[in-house]
N, C-alpha and C positions, 0 to 999 in steps of 0.2 A: 536545485539539486538534480531534478529530473531531466533538466535540459542537458545539464553535463554528462549525465548517464546516457543521455540519447545521442550527444554529439560524439563522445568518447575522444580519441585522438586523430580523428578525420579533419584536417583543416578544410576541406572543401565543404564539409557538412557544416563546419562551425560558421563558415562564412554565409552559407544560405539561411542558417539559423540567424545570423545577426542581421540579416535583411528583412526579417519577418517582423510584423508587427505582434504585440502580445496575444492578441485575438488569434492571430494565424498560428502563432506558436503553439498556443494551447490546443488548438484543433489538430495540428499536425501531431503532437505527442500523444493526444488521447486516441487519435486514429492509429497509431502504431500498436497499441495493446493488443496482445493476443486474445482471441476469443476463449471464454472459459468452457471447459467441456463439462456436460452434466455428469452427476456422479452415479456411479452404478448402484443398483439396488443394494448389494453388499456394502458398499461405501457409505451409502446413504444410512444403511441400519447401524453401522460401526459410529458413524458421526453422531447418531441420535443417542446411542448407548453413552459415548464419551461425554456429551453435553450433559445427559442426565446425572452422570456421575460428578461432572464438574459442579452442577447446581445443587446436588444433593450432598456430597461430601466434601467440597472445598469451597466455602464460603470466604474463608480468609484469603485464599488464594485470589478470588474472584475481585474482592475488595481492593487487594494489592495491585492487581492487574489494571483495574479501573482508575486508581490513583494514579499509576504511572502513566496512563494512556492520556488522561487529562493534563498532567504535568507537561508530558511532551508535546501536546496539542498547543498549550499556552506558549511554550517556549519556541514553536515553529511558527506560531500564529497561524494555524489551520484548525479545521473542525477534526475532531477525534477520528473521523472516518478516512481522513487524509493523512494521519501521521506516518512518518517514515522513521523506523527504527535503524540507527546507522550500523549497529553491530550484526544486523542480519542482511546487510546489502542492500537495503533500499526496500522497496515495496511495490506496489501498484504495478 
């Protein structure tokens, strides 16, 4: 899926990708990910507050989320950290 998203509708790029080995392809895709910017202090505080609410007040949502994450991981045959949710347009 990530290869298709990486190639898009560009036939020249598709040909270059077709000529790569799996190892080279994996490296090429992983090298194109944008660097993640660190969170500001305000954003970090907001994230911690949200996570505290999530853990304290929403245990059933957390369980539902983890169940769905593991089902998707099994279906996609990847680890839970590599799951791509189609309705969100991908991930990673």
